[in-house]
N, C-alpha and C positions, 0 to 999 in steps of 0.2 A: 523118837524116843519111845521105847517100849516100857510099859508099866504093868506089873502083875499085882492083882488084888489077892493077897494071901489071907487076910482075916477081915471080916466085916463085923463091926461092933453091933450086937443085938440091941443094946440100950440106945445106941445112936439112932437106929432105925425106929425104935418104938417111941422115942421122945423127939421126933422130928415132925415135919409136916406130912409125912407119909400116912399116918392113921387118919388125919383130917381129910386128905385127898381120897382115901379109900371110902370113908364115910360119905363124902359128897357124891362119889360115883354110885354107891349103893342107894343113896337117897334119890338120885336122879333115875336110877332104874326102877325104884318104887313108884316114882311119879309117873314114869312112862307106863307102868302097869295100871295106872288109873284109867288109861284110855282103852282098856279091854272091853269086850262086848258085855260082860256080865257085872261090871263094877258100878257102884253108885257111891257118890261122895258123901260120906257122913263123918261124924267125929270119930266113931269107932274105926272106920277105914283109915282115917288120918293117923290115929294112934297105932294101928296095926302096921301101917306103912313105916312109921318111924321106928317101931320096935323091930321090925324085920330088917331095916337098914342097920340098926345097932347090932343085932345078932349076926348078920352077914359080915359086918366089919370085924367083929370079934373073932369069928371063925377064920376070916382071911388073915388076920394078924397072927393067930395061932399057927396057921399053915406057914406063914412067913417066918416065924420064929423057929419052927421045926426045920424048914429049908436052910435057914442061915446056920443053925446048929450043925446040921449034917455037912454043909459046905465047909464050915470052920474045922470040923473034925477031919474031913477028907484032906483038906489043905495041910492040916497039922501032921498027918502021917506021911506026907510027901507027894501027894498027887498035885499036879500043876494046877494053879488057879486060873482065873480069867485074865487074859492078856489084852491090853489096850494099847494101840499105837497112837501116840500123840505127835502132832506136827507143829512146828513153830509157825507163828503167825507172822507174815511179812508185811 
């Protein structure tokens, strides 16, 4: 069975687990930055790492909202959306 995604709800994406997953990934990338050659672990470094993770998460979510808006507009004017082929489980 072929399914076509014609519209993606922006609020459904923003109020799901997606922002939390993005934040965790950004926080892990900040933690990995701690192992750089010139870093020392202090309270200011920890706060900087958390603030950087929050800022990167917000930027990524803004990019996602813009992408979803453009996708919805393009699907609305008649361009074909993403097609997914689903198979029955036997």
